[in-house]
C-alpha beads as a LAMMPS data file, in Angstrom:
LAMMPS data file: protein, C-alpha beads

69 atoms
68 bonds

1 atom types
1 bond types

-500.0 500.0 xlo xhi
-500.0 500.0 ylo yhi
-500.0 500.0 zlo zhi

Masses

1 110.0

Atoms # bond

1 1 1 5.515 -38.741 9.567
2 1 1 7.598 -35.939 11.048
3 1 1 6.467 -33.366 8.446
4 1 1 2.820 -34.142 9.175
5 1 1 3.424 -33.579 12.893
6 1 1 4.975 -30.179 12.174
7 1 1 2.110 -29.245 9.845
8 1 1 -0.425 -30.244 12.502
9 1 1 1.109 -27.566 14.725
10 1 1 1.887 -24.871 12.135
11 1 1 -1.348 -25.002 10.119
12 1 1 -3.761 -24.048 12.950
13 1 1 -1.436 -21.230 14.058
14 1 1 -1.213 -19.857 10.512
15 1 1 -4.991 -20.150 10.108
16 1 1 -5.564 -18.298 13.383
17 1 1 -3.201 -15.481 12.355
18 1 1 -4.960 -15.221 8.992
19 1 1 -8.430 -15.084 10.572
20 1 1 -7.337 -12.456 13.100
21 1 1 -5.899 -10.323 10.282
22 1 1 -9.050 -10.615 8.178
23 1 1 -11.164 -9.833 11.233
24 1 1 -9.181 -6.686 11.986
25 1 1 -9.439 -5.551 8.370
26 1 1 -13.186 -6.181 8.221
27 1 1 -13.625 -4.505 11.594
28 1 1 -11.952 -1.339 10.326
29 1 1 -14.093 -1.462 7.195
30 1 1 -17.275 -1.866 9.244
31 1 1 -16.242 1.004 11.519
32 1 1 -15.656 3.221 8.489
33 1 1 -19.115 2.335 7.178
34 1 1 -20.781 3.045 10.508
35 1 1 -19.027 6.358 11.147
36 1 1 -19.460 7.417 7.487
37 1 1 -16.008 8.875 7.028
38 1 1 -15.692 10.884 3.847
39 1 1 -12.769 12.074 1.761
40 1 1 -12.257 15.755 2.550
41 1 1 -9.875 16.650 -0.246
42 1 1 -6.212 17.485 -0.438
43 1 1 -4.485 19.115 2.523
44 1 1 -3.014 22.602 2.027
45 1 1 0.540 21.267 2.421
46 1 1 0.120 18.661 -0.327
47 1 1 2.879 18.982 -2.905
48 1 1 1.543 19.082 -6.429
49 1 1 2.997 17.046 -9.262
50 1 1 5.502 18.849 -11.489
51 1 1 4.300 20.041 -14.868
52 1 1 4.541 17.615 -17.732
53 1 1 7.545 17.886 -19.976
54 1 1 7.465 17.340 -23.670
55 1 1 9.087 14.207 -25.068
56 1 1 12.324 15.825 -26.171
57 1 1 12.663 17.947 -23.018
58 1 1 12.173 14.853 -20.863
59 1 1 14.671 12.884 -22.943
60 1 1 17.173 15.718 -22.632
61 1 1 16.629 15.949 -18.847
62 1 1 17.126 12.210 -18.376
63 1 1 20.105 11.726 -20.667
64 1 1 22.008 14.999 -20.337
65 1 1 20.784 16.344 -16.996
66 1 1 23.035 14.174 -14.787
67 1 1 26.130 15.137 -16.798
68 1 1 25.493 18.858 -16.358
69 1 1 25.386 18.642 -12.569

Bonds

1 1 1 2
2 1 2 3
3 1 3 4
4 1 4 5
5 1 5 6
6 1 6 7
7 1 7 8
8 1 8 9
9 1 9 10
10 1 10 11
11 1 11 12
12 1 12 13
13 1 13 14
14 1 14 15
15 1 15 16
16 1 16 17
17 1 17 18
18 1 18 19
19 1 19 20
20 1 20 21
21 1 21 22
22 1 22 23
23 1 23 24
24 1 24 25
25 1 25 26
26 1 26 27
27 1 27 28
28 1 28 29
29 1 29 30
30 1 30 31
31 1 31 32
32 1 32 33
33 1 33 34
34 1 34 35
35 1 35 36
36 1 36 37
37 1 37 38
38 1 38 39
39 1 39 40
40 1 40 41
41 1 41 42
42 1 42 43
43 1 43 44
44 1 44 45
45 1 45 46
46 1 46 47
47 1 47 48
48 1 48 49
49 1 49 50
50 1 50 51
51 1 51 52
52 1 52 53
53 1 53 54
54 1 54 55
55 1 55 56
56 1 56 57
57 1 57 58
58 1 58 59
59 1 59 60
60 1 60 61
61 1 61 62
62 1 62 63
63 1 63 64
64 1 64 65
65 1 65 66
66 1 66 67
67 1 67 68
68 1 68 69
């Protein structure tokens, strides 16, 4: 009986927290739809990904690179 009493208190609180979180998320989504925010591209300070290495160069960099430093 004691576990049921605890669940009677915890379950509504957890449900309320869940519903508030979903409401906030849906509110932000609705606001984004109404204001029609668009992706404007990459900022000028965005750091690009390094160039791709070949298989053997990458293997060499991973296995022997730490020993050289």
